[in-house]
C-alpha positions as CSV (number, residue, x, y, z in Angstrom):
1,M,-33.4,16.2,-54.3
2,G,-34.9,13.0,-53.0
3,Y,-33.9,10.9,-50.0
4,V,-32.7,7.3,-49.7
5,S,-32.0,5.1,-46.7
6,I,-28.3,4.3,-46.1
7,G,-27.7,0.7,-47.1
8,G,-25.6,-1.7,-49.2
9,P,-25.6,-1.2,-53.0
10,V,-26.6,-3.8,-55.6
11,M,-24.8,-1.7,-58.3
12,D,-22.2,0.9,-57.6
13,I,-19.4,2.6,-59.4
14,Q,-16.5,0.3,-58.5
15,H,-13.6,2.2,-60.2
16,V,-12.7,4.6,-62.9
17,H,-10.0,3.7,-65.5
18,F,-8.1,6.6,-67.2
19,Y,-6.1,6.3,-70.4
20,V,-3.2,8.8,-70.2
21,E,0.1,9.4,-71.9
22,N,2.3,8.7,-68.8
23,A,0.8,6.4,-66.1
24,G,3.7,7.2,-63.6
25,K,3.2,11.0,-64.0
26,W,-0.5,10.8,-63.2
27,Q,-0.1,8.3,-60.4
28,A,2.3,10.8,-58.8
29,W,-0.2,13.6,-59.4
30,L,-3.1,11.7,-57.8
31,I,-0.8,11.0,-54.8
32,E,0.7,14.4,-54.4
33,R,-2.3,16.6,-55.2
34,M,-5.4,14.4,-54.5
35,G,-3.9,12.5,-51.6
36,F,-4.4,9.0,-53.0
37,L,-2.3,6.0,-51.9
38,P,-0.5,3.8,-54.3
39,V,-1.7,0.2,-54.4
40,A,-0.1,-1.6,-57.3
41,T,2.0,-1.2,-60.4
42,A,1.3,-3.6,-63.3
43,R,3.0,-4.0,-66.7
44,S,2.0,-6.1,-69.7
45,P,4.0,-6.2,-72.9
46,E,1.9,-3.3,-74.3
47,T,0.5,-1.4,-71.3
48,W,1.7,0.2,-68.0
49,T,-0.9,0.5,-65.3
50,E,-1.0,2.2,-61.9
51,I,-3.7,1.6,-59.3
52,V,-4.4,4.1,-56.5
53,R,-6.9,4.2,-53.7
54,C,-8.3,6.7,-51.2
55,G,-10.9,5.3,-48.8
56,G,-13.6,3.6,-51.0
57,V,-12.4,5.3,-54.2
58,W,-10.3,3.3,-56.6
59,L,-8.7,4.9,-59.7
60,V,-6.7,3.1,-62.4
61,V,-4.4,4.9,-64.9
62,S,-2.8,3.3,-67.9
63,S,-0.5,4.4,-70.6
64,A,0.9,2.6,-73.7
65,R,4.2,0.9,-73.9
66,T,3.8,0.0,-77.5
67,S,1.5,1.0,-80.4
68,A,-0.3,-2.3,-79.9
69,S,-1.8,-1.1,-76.6
70,P,-5.5,-0.3,-76.4
71,V,-4.4,3.0,-74.7
72,A,-2.5,4.0,-77.9
73,A,-5.6,3.3,-80.0
74,Y,-7.8,5.4,-77.6
75,L,-5.4,8.3,-77.6
76,E,-5.3,8.5,-81.4
77,H,-9.0,9.5,-81.2
78,H,-9.3,11.3,-77.8
79,P,-7.3,13.3,-75.4
80,P,-6.5,11.7,-72.0
81,G,-9.6,10.8,-70.1
82,V,-11.9,8.1,-68.8
83,A,-12.0,5.0,-71.0
84,D,-13.8,2.6,-68.6
85,L,-16.5,3.4,-66.0
86,A,-16.6,0.1,-64.0
87,F,-19.6,-1.1,-62.0
88,G,-19.7,-3.4,-59.1
89,V,-22.7,-5.7,-59.3
90,S,-24.3,-8.4,-57.2
91,S,-24.5,-10.8,-60.2
92,V,-22.4,-10.3,-63.3
93,A,-24.3,-13.1,-65.1
94,A,-27.6,-11.4,-64.6
95,V,-26.4,-8.0,-65.7
96,M,-24.5,-9.3,-68.7
97,G,-27.5,-11.4,-69.6
98,Q,-29.7,-8.3,-69.6
99,A,-27.1,-6.3,-71.6
100,I,-26.8,-9.1,-74.2
101,A,-30.6,-9.3,-74.6
102,A,-30.8,-5.5,-75.0
103,G,-28.2,-5.7,-77.9
104,A,-25.1,-4.4,-76.1
105,T,-21.7,-5.2,-77.6
106,I,-19.7,-7.6,-75.5
107,V,-16.1,-6.6,-75.1
108,Q,-15.2,-9.2,-72.5
109,P,-17.3,-12.4,-71.9
110,V,-17.8,-13.4,-68.3
111,D,-14.7,-14.7,-66.7
112,Q,-13.8,-15.9,-63.3
113,E,-10.7,-16.1,-61.1
114,D,-10.6,-17.9,-57.8
115,L,-8.1,-16.2,-55.4
116,L,-7.1,-17.0,-51.8
117,T,-9.3,-14.1,-50.6
118,G,-12.4,-14.7,-52.7
119,T,-13.8,-15.2,-56.2
120,L,-13.8,-12.5,-58.8
121,R,-16.2,-12.7,-61.8
122,W,-16.2,-10.0,-64.4
123,G,-17.2,-9.1,-68.0
124,A,-17.3,-5.9,-70.0
125,I,-19.6,-4.2,-72.5
126,A,-19.1,-1.3,-74.9
127,G,-20.8,1.8,-73.5
128,W,-21.8,4.9,-75.5
129,Q,-19.3,5.5,-78.3
130,D,-15.8,4.7,-77.1
131,L,-16.7,4.4,-73.4
132,R,-16.4,0.9,-71.8
133,H,-18.1,-0.6,-68.8
134,T,-16.5,-3.4,-66.9
135,L,-18.8,-5.3,-64.6
136,L,-17.4,-6.9,-61.4
137,E,-18.8,-9.3,-58.9
138,W,-16.5,-9.9,-55.9
139,T,-17.4,-12.4,-53.1
140,G,-14.4,-11.9,-51.0
141,Q,-14.1,-9.9,-47.8
142,S,-11.0,-7.9,-48.7
143,A,-10.6,-5.1,-51.3
144,V,-11.6,-5.9,-54.9
145,P,-8.4,-7.2,-56.7
146,I,-8.6,-4.9,-59.7
147,W,-5.2,-6.1,-60.9
148,A,-6.8,-9.5,-61.7
149,L,-8.7,-7.8,-64.6
150,L,-5.5,-6.7,-66.3
151,P,-4.5,-9.1,-69.2
152,D,-1.1,-10.7,-69.9
153,L,0.8,-9.2,-67.0
154,E,4.6,-9.6,-67.1
155,T,5.1,-7.8,-63.7
156,L,2.8,-6.9,-60.8
157,D,4.3,-5.0,-57.8
158,F,2.4,-4.1,-54.7
159,W,3.4,-1.0,-52.7
160,E,4.3,-1.5,-49.1
161,P,1.6,0.0,-46.8
162,G,4.1,2.1,-44.9
163,A,5.8,3.5,-48.0
164,V,3.6,6.6,-47.9
165,S,1.4,8.4,-45.4
166,P,-1.5,6.1,-44.3
167,H,-4.0,8.9,-44.5
168,C,-5.8,10.1,-47.6
169,A,-6.1,13.8,-48.0
170,G,-9.7,13.7,-49.1
171,F,-11.2,11.0,-46.8
172,F,-13.3,9.8,-49.7
173,D,-16.0,7.2,-49.0
174,Q,-17.0,6.2,-52.6
175,I,-17.5,7.4,-56.1
176,D,-20.8,9.3,-55.9
177,H,-21.5,9.7,-59.6
178,A,-20.0,10.3,-63.0
179,V,-21.3,12.7,-65.7
180,L,-21.6,11.7,-69.3
181,N,-21.7,14.4,-72.0
182,V,-23.3,13.4,-75.4
183,A,-23.9,15.2,-78.6
184,A,-27.0,17.4,-79.2
185,G,-29.9,15.3,-80.2
186,D,-28.6,12.1,-78.5
187,L,-29.9,12.6,-75.0
188,E,-33.0,10.6,-75.4
189,R,-31.3,7.8,-77.3
190,V,-28.5,7.5,-74.7
191,T,-30.9,7.6,-71.8
192,A,-33.0,4.8,-73.4
193,W,-29.8,2.8,-74.0
194,Y,-28.7,2.8,-70.3
195,E,-32.3,2.0,-69.2
196,R,-32.5,-0.9,-71.5
197,V,-28.9,-2.3,-71.1
198,L,-28.1,-1.7,-67.4
199,G,-31.5,-1.2,-65.9
200,L,-31.0,2.4,-64.8
201,Q,-34.0,4.6,-64.2
202,R,-34.8,8.3,-64.8
203,Q,-34.6,10.3,-61.6
204,Q,-34.4,14.0,-62.5
205,V,-34.5,16.3,-65.5
206,F,-32.8,19.7,-65.7
207,T,-32.8,22.4,-68.4
208,I,-30.2,25.0,-67.6
209,Q,-30.1,28.2,-69.7
210,T,-28.2,31.5,-69.2
211,Q,-28.1,34.5,-71.5
212,H,-25.1,32.9,-73.2
213,S,-25.6,29.2,-73.4
214,G,-27.5,26.1,-72.0
215,L,-27.7,22.4,-71.5
216,C,-30.3,19.7,-71.0
217,S,-29.7,16.9,-68.5
218,R,-31.2,13.7,-67.3
219,V,-30.1,12.0,-64.1
220,L,-30.2,8.2,-64.2
221,G,-29.9,5.9,-61.1
222,H,-30.0,2.3,-60.3
223,P,-33.3,1.4,-58.4
224,S,-31.5,-0.8,-55.8
225,G,-27.9,0.6,-55.9
226,T,-25.9,3.8,-55.5
227,V,-25.1,4.4,-59.2
228,Q,-26.0,7.9,-60.4
229,L,-25.3,8.8,-64.0
230,P,-26.3,12.4,-65.1
231,I,-26.2,12.6,-68.9
232,N,-25.9,16.1,-70.5
233,E,-26.4,17.4,-74.0
234,P,-25.7,20.9,-75.2
235,A,-28.6,23.3,-75.7
236,S,-26.5,25.9,-77.6
237,P,-23.6,25.7,-80.0
238,N,-21.3,27.5,-77.5
239,S,-22.3,25.5,-74.5
240,Q,-19.5,24.1,-72.3
241,I,-21.0,20.7,-73.1
242,Q,-20.3,21.4,-76.8
243,E,-16.8,22.6,-76.0
244,F,-16.1,19.3,-74.2
245,L,-17.5,17.3,-77.1
246,D,-15.3,19.2,-79.6
247,L,-12.1,18.9,-77.5
248,N,-12.8,15.3,-76.5
249,R,-13.7,14.5,-80.1
250,G,-16.9,12.8,-79.1
251,A,-19.0,11.8,-76.1
252,G,-17.3,11.0,-72.8
253,I,-17.1,11.3,-69.1
254,Q,-16.7,15.0,-68.1
255,H,-16.3,14.6,-64.4
256,V,-16.3,12.1,-61.5
257,A,-17.6,13.0,-58.1
258,L,-15.8,11.8,-54.9
259,R,-18.0,11.6,-51.9
260,T,-16.7,12.6,-48.5
261,R,-18.2,13.1,-45.0
262,D,-16.4,16.4,-44.6
263,A,-16.4,18.5,-47.8
264,L,-15.0,21.6,-46.1
265,G,-12.1,19.8,-44.6
266,A,-11.4,17.8,-47.7
267,I,-11.5,20.9,-50.0
268,A,-9.2,22.9,-47.6
269,N,-6.8,20.0,-47.6
270,L,-6.8,19.6,-51.3
271,R,-6.3,23.4,-51.8
272,Q,-3.2,23.2,-49.5
273,R,-1.9,20.4,-51.8
274,G,-2.2,22.7,-54.8
275,V,-5.5,21.6,-56.3
276,E,-7.3,24.5,-58.0
277,F,-11.1,24.8,-57.8
278,L,-13.7,26.6,-59.9
279,A,-14.5,30.0,-58.6
280,V,-18.2,30.5,-57.6
281,P,-19.8,33.8,-58.7
282,P,-20.2,36.1,-55.6
283,E,-23.9,36.7,-56.3
284,Y,-24.5,33.0,-55.6
285,Y,-23.8,33.4,-51.9
286,T,-25.9,36.6,-51.7
287,Q,-28.9,34.7,-53.2
288,L,-28.2,31.6,-51.0
289,R,-28.8,33.5,-47.8
290,Q,-32.2,34.6,-49.0
291,R,-33.5,31.1,-49.8
292,D,-36.2,29.4,-47.7
293,G,-34.9,27.1,-45.1
294,F,-31.5,28.8,-44.7
295,S,-30.2,27.5,-41.4
296,L,-26.4,27.6,-41.5
297,S,-24.6,29.0,-38.6
298,E,-22.4,32.0,-39.2
299,E,-19.3,29.9,-38.7
300,S,-20.4,27.3,-41.3
301,W,-21.5,30.0,-43.6
302,Q,-18.1,31.7,-43.5
303,A,-16.3,28.4,-44.1
304,I,-18.6,27.5,-47.1
305,A,-18.0,30.9,-48.7
306,Q,-14.3,30.8,-48.1
307,Q,-13.9,27.4,-49.6
308,Q,-16.2,28.3,-52.6
309,V,-18.6,25.4,-51.9
310,L,-22.0,25.1,-53.5
311,V,-24.8,24.3,-51.1
312,D,-28.3,23.0,-51.7
313,W,-31.3,21.8,-49.7
314,D,-35.0,21.3,-49.8
315,A,-37.0,23.9,-47.9
316,D,-39.0,21.1,-46.1
317,E,-35.8,19.4,-44.9
318,P,-33.0,22.0,-44.6
319,N,-30.7,19.8,-42.5
320,A,-30.2,17.4,-45.4
321,M,-27.7,19.3,-47.4
322,L,-25.8,18.8,-50.6
323,L,-22.3,20.4,-50.6
324,Q,-20.3,20.4,-53.8
325,A,-17.0,21.9,-55.2
326,F,-15.4,21.3,-58.6
327,T,-11.7,21.3,-59.5
328,Q,-10.3,23.0,-62.6
329,P,-9.7,20.6,-65.5
330,I,-6.8,18.4,-64.7
331,F,-5.6,17.6,-68.2
332,P,-4.1,20.2,-70.7
333,Q,-7.4,20.2,-72.6
334,P,-10.3,21.5,-70.5
335,T,-12.2,18.3,-70.6
336,F,-12.1,16.2,-67.4
337,F,-12.4,17.4,-63.8
338,F,-13.1,16.1,-60.3
339,E,-16.0,17.0,-58.0
340,V,-15.9,16.8,-54.2
341,I,-19.4,16.1,-52.8
342,E,-20.9,15.7,-49.3
343,R,-24.4,14.4,-48.8
344,R,-25.1,15.6,-45.3
345,A,-27.2,13.0,-43.4
346,Y,-30.2,13.7,-41.3
347,W,-32.6,11.6,-39.1
348,S,-36.2,10.9,-40.0
349,N,-38.4,8.4,-38.2
350,Q,-35.4,7.2,-36.2
351,Q,-33.6,6.3,-39.5
352,Q,-30.5,8.0,-40.9
353,R,-31.1,9.2,-44.5
354,L,-29.1,11.0,-47.1
355,P,-30.1,13.6,-49.7
356,D,-30.2,11.9,-53.1
357,G,-30.0,13.4,-56.6
358,F,-29.0,16.9,-57.4
359,G,-30.3,20.4,-56.6
360,E,-31.1,22.7,-59.5
361,G,-29.5,25.7,-57.8
362,N,-26.2,24.0,-57.6
363,F,-26.5,22.7,-61.2
364,Q,-27.2,26.3,-62.4
365,A,-24.3,27.7,-60.3
366,L,-21.8,25.1,-61.7
367,F,-22.9,25.9,-65.3
368,Q,-22.3,29.6,-64.7
369,A,-19.0,29.0,-63.0
370,M,-17.9,27.0,-66.0
371,E,-19.1,29.7,-68.3
372,Q,-16.7,32.1,-66.6
373,E,-13.8,29.7,-67.4
374,Q,-15.0,29.5,-71.0
375,R,-15.0,33.3,-71.2
376,K,-11.3,33.3,-70.0
377,R,-10.5,30.8,-72.8
378,G,-12.3,32.8,-75.4
379,S,-14.7,29.9,-76.2
380,L,-17.9,31.5,-75.1
381,G,-19.3,33.5,-78.0
382,S,-22.7,35.1,-78.5
383,D,-24.4,32.2,-80.3
384,G,-28.0,31.7,-79.4
385,V,-29.7,28.7,-77.9
386,M,-30.5,25.9,-80.2
387,E,-34.1,25.5,-81.3
């Protein structure tokens, strides 16, 4: 893990757009289970869209009303999942210009809408395979009006602020990162594409291998923003990355991490609401207590073990901790899941800083926990690691 000063982003993950079979069902699930608040309901002749929010996290879910909807076309080739990973940027014109020069496919040319609360500029490019990236520049002081991006609306209804509880269950500050899974042999090509098109830079490299399977990963980040995009490829035919690729019928977003300032409280709250999390192997906590720099109080230790939270730190700065927990897959196919993450701040040279990046210990533990789920599904065989 590295460390960055807390400050304003130049590029962040602004929202995540899911294509699903029933937008109303998944809006209700996000409210009841994840504690999101409804923002708006929008309908075009072809598509039904729900927008929800919790703190700084915005999610959009859309389903098809007719076969002409882009949602219908997407679901012909993929199960429900993330169709658009949208980035907030300081200059859409600059980012789109770089993308065009790098050969990106333009899905939506730069457009602009002047609203009473500010000016929204946006465009969109095709990402890797069927993933899309909307780019938004918002100069207003209020929340980004995501509904302005939706084409040909026939109805747009906003929820009354008092219609539901005003408090989010997860207390989420922002979308911390999203993870993209790609086919074996594509990791270098995809990494180079995001470097060239969006100006992301390589931050970390991981190679995870157990006696059963493995993966290779590169973490990309924006040099002057908060975007972090780990990209994984399978290192064995039975890797959980390969299982995702098979079920998703191609590359795609495997999970989205929601950042909170209180992971233990958020996870306990979500469990009470019925959200199920991946179980952590017991030996993980035995090994954790033996690591250099272990400084958790007994009370904190008990809470972390009880909530099945992964913890990582650097030995030279043990107060800067990374806490993570992962839900079970939310859709019928074991493809997409959420992560809850806390980057515990510390003080250095009279400046508050956050742990950046990802700890290898947590990465390994997550992979092993997902192997346990694969074993339950019968999809973890005895194939060897790819050469």
